[in-house]
Structures are given as structure tokens and as C-alpha cells.
N, C-alpha and C positions, 0 to 999 in steps of 0.2 A: 510781761509777755515772754513765753519761752520760744526759742528758735526751733524750727523743724529740722530734724536730722534726715538727710536724704541719701547719704552714701555710707558704705561700710567704714571708710577711714574716719568719718565724722562720728559714727557710732562708737568706734574703738576709743577715740580721743575723749568723747563725753564720758564713757564708762570709766576710763582710767582716771580722768579728772575727779570723778565722784568718789573713787575708791582710794585715791592718794591720801595718805595721812590717816587712814582708818585701819591700818594693820591688815589690809586686804592682800590676797594673793590671786593672781590670774594665772591659770595653767593652760597651756596649749599642748596637745598630744598629737604627734604626727606618725603616720604609718605609711611608708612608701610615698612621701610627698616629693615630687620631682620639680625642681626649680631650674630654669635655664637662665644663666647669668651671662650678659654680653661681655666680651673681652675689651671692647672699646665703644665709645660713643660715636657711632658712624652708621651709615646705611649698611645693612647686611653684615654685621660683625660675626666672628666666630663665637659660638656659645659653649659655655662650660655647663655641664649637667651636675647639679648638686642634688643628692637624695637625702632627705631628712627622715630619720627614724628615732623616735624618742620623745622626751618631754622637755619643754621650755617653760620655766617658771619665772614670772615677774612678780616680785614682792615689793610692797610699799610699807613704810612704817612711819609713825609720828615720832620725831626726834624730841618732842616735848619743849622746844624752844618757842617762845612767844614774843 
């Protein structure tokens, strides 16, 4: 019986697990993606704004060890 995927993180993990070791490449391309990163773990922290423009590639490969 297969598990039902109900969230985006579960989908990403499932996809990555299936592609790992198969020479797969996952590519994410960002255009003006703004991320606000908290400076501390507390209520109402100051936020740093990070803007991503470009490509992030995640590559997997099979090392051939068994």
C-alpha cells in the first residue's frame, strides 16, 4: 500500500528519493523571489530580505558502490 502525499515538502522528498541514484537533475529557476529571513528565534524579530535571481541545480549520481 502506498502512502498518500498531502504536503509540498512530502512531494519534494518523495520526488528526490525516487530520483536519487539515477543520474537525475532537479533545476529550480527563480526570478525576483523575495524571502524574509528572521534574525533571531523570538517574537517579532527583525527580518533580512533575501532576493533570489538565477538557477539552483541539485544533481544526484550513482556512485556504483553496492
